[in-house]
C-alpha positions in Angstrom: 19.6 69.1 62.6 17.0 67.1 64.6 19.6 64.3 65.1 21.8 66.5 67.2 21.7 67.7 70.8 23.5 70.7 72.1 25.5 70.1 75.2 27.4 73.4 75.5 28.6 76.5 73.9 32.3 77.7 73.6 32.4 81.1 75.1 36.1 81.9 75.2 39.7 80.6 75.2 41.3 79.6 78.4 45.0 80.4 78.7 47.5 80.2 75.8 47.6 76.5 75.0 44.3 76.1 73.2 42.0 75.2 76.1 38.4 76.3 75.8 35.7 77.6 78.2 32.4 75.9 77.6 29.1 77.0 79.1 27.1 73.8 79.6 23.6 73.1 78.5 23.8 69.5 79.6 23.7 68.4 83.2 25.8 65.3 82.5 29.4 66.2 83.6 30.9 63.4 81.7 30.1 65.2 78.5 33.0 67.5 79.3 35.3 65.4 81.3 35.4 61.9 79.6 37.5 61.7 76.4 35.7 60.7 73.2 34.1 62.0 70.0 32.1 65.2 70.1 30.8 67.5 67.3 31.4 71.2 66.7 29.0 73.6 64.9 30.5 77.0 64.1 28.3 80.0 63.6 29.2 80.1 59.9 28.6 76.3 59.3 25.5 74.4 58.5 26.9 70.9 59.2 28.7 69.9 62.4 32.3 68.6 62.3 33.6 65.7 64.4 36.3 66.5 67.0 38.0 64.5 69.8 37.6 65.6 73.4 40.8 64.9 75.3 39.5 65.9 78.7 38.1 68.7 80.8 37.5 70.1 84.3 34.8 72.0 86.0 35.3 75.6 87.3 32.7 75.9 90.1 33.5 79.6 90.6 32.5 80.3 87.0 29.8 77.6 86.4 31.5 76.3 83.3 33.9 73.7 82.0 37.4 74.1 80.6 38.0 71.4 77.9 40.8 70.3 75.7 40.2 69.4 72.0 42.5 67.5 69.7 44.2 69.8 67.2 43.5 73.0 69.2 47.0 73.9 70.5 47.1 77.7 70.9 45.0 80.6 71.8 44.5 81.7 68.2 43.0 78.4 67.2 40.8 78.5 70.4 39.6 82.0 69.6 38.4 80.9 66.2 36.0 78.5 67.9 34.3 81.2 70.0 30.5 80.9 69.9 30.7 77.4 68.4 28.2 74.8 69.7 29.3 71.5 71.2 27.1 68.7 70.1 26.4 65.0 70.5 24.3 62.7 68.4 20.8 62.3 69.7 21.2 58.5 69.9 24.1 59.0 72.3 21.9 60.2 75.2 22.6 58.3 78.6 20.0 56.0 80.1 17.9 57.8 82.7 16.9 56.6 86.1 13.2 55.9 86.9 11.1 59.0 87.0 13.8 61.0 85.1 13.0 62.6 81.8 14.8 64.7 79.2 13.4 68.2 79.1 13.0 68.5 75.3 10.9 65.3 75.3 8.3 66.9 77.6 7.9 70.1 75.5 4.8 69.9 73.4 3.1 67.1 75.2 -0.7 67.4 75.7 -1.8 67.7 79.4 -4.9 65.8 80.3 -6.9 66.0 83.6 -7.1 62.4 84.7 -10.0 63.2 87.0 -12.5 64.1 84.2 -10.6 63.4 80.9 -10.5 67.0 79.8 -7.6 68.4 77.8 -5.9 71.3 79.7 -3.3 72.4 77.2 0.3 71.8 76.2 3.7 71.9 77.9 5.6 75.0 76.6 8.5 75.1 79.1 10.1 73.6 82.1 10.9 76.0 85.0 13.5 75.2 87.7 12.7 77.2 90.8 13.8 75.0 93.7 11.4 72.3 92.4 10.7 71.7 88.7 7.5 73.0 87.3 5.7 72.3 84.0 4.6 75.5 82.3 1.4 74.7 80.5 -0.4 76.8 77.9 -4.1 76.4 78.5 -6.6 75.8 75.7 -8.4 79.0 74.9 -11.9 79.1 76.0 -13.2 80.0 72.5 -11.2 77.5 70.5 -10.0 73.9 70.7 -6.8 74.6 68.9 -3.7 74.8 71.0 -1.0 77.2 69.8 2.0 75.6 68.2 5.1 75.2 70.2 8.3 76.5 68.5 11.3 74.3 69.5 15.0 74.9 69.1 16.7 73.0 66.3 19.3 71.8 68.8 17.5 70.8 72.0 19.6 70.9 75.2 20.5 67.8 77.1 18.8 68.6 80.4 17.0 66.1 82.5 14.2 66.5 85.0 13.0 64.4 87.9 9.7 63.9 89.6 10.2 64.4 93.3 7.8 62.3 95.4 7.1 64.8 98.1 3.9 66.8 98.0 4.3 70.4 97.0 2.1 73.5 97.1 0.1 74.5 94.1 1.6 77.2 92.0 0.0 79.5 89.4 1.6 81.4 86.6 1.4 85.2 86.5 0.8 84.8 82.7 -2.9 85.0 81.8 -3.2 81.8 79.9 -0.3 79.7 81.3 -0.3 77.7 84.5 2.5 76.1 86.5 2.2 72.5 87.5 4.6 70.9 90.1 6.3 68.0 88.4 5.7 65.5 91.3 4.4 62.0 91.2 1.3 62.9 93.2 0.2 65.5 90.7 1.8 64.1 87.5 1.3 60.3 87.8 1.6 59.4 84.1 3.9 60.6 81.3 3.1 58.6 78.1 5.4 59.4 75.2 3.6 56.9 72.9 0.4 58.9 73.1 2.2 62.2 73.6 0.3 63.0 76.7 0.8 63.8 80.4 -2.0 62.9 82.8 -2.3 65.0 85.9 -4.5 64.8 89.1 -4.6 68.5 90.0 -5.5 69.7 93.5 -8.5 71.9 93.7 -7.8 75.3 92.3 -4.5 74.5 90.6 -5.8 74.8 87.0 -8.4 77.5 87.6 -7.5 81.0 86.4 
């Protein structure tokens, strides 16, 4: 399933005419509003099926989209799709702006201290808390092996930006994880060819 990206999950029917409520896991609104081919994966299926999106709209009060799919014309048909995943092909991801990155692409990258060349650890999560933070699992002091990162089979289509303003250092409450502000001043280099992120941490940021 590595060639697929989840963009949303069908959570309920909307009305009586087959419309569907979708909780988004993509921050590209056009995935739910612009007509075109999408893919559905039902809980009891192992292979997604193609389906045509006819249109959609955003319900700001609910934080979800209401979409219309070809061939789904009544509430019973819509109810049968509850808990199905809405997918796109991985090669269909939009072009990002400069200093924007897809979140799944950052997970698992090795973090290097640019100031001394030392390996700090691996990115295990991205945290949105007003400003985006890289959660990094530090290398254990008694081993050079970094714990394996378990990724979802269907990565979500989220993007993350490096804001250019300086931010305060932040430290995780977890014993072996640290939080690094994803800003240009602290994270100057993201190199996907080498699978590394280089950081220039302020004093005390990576000390536990």
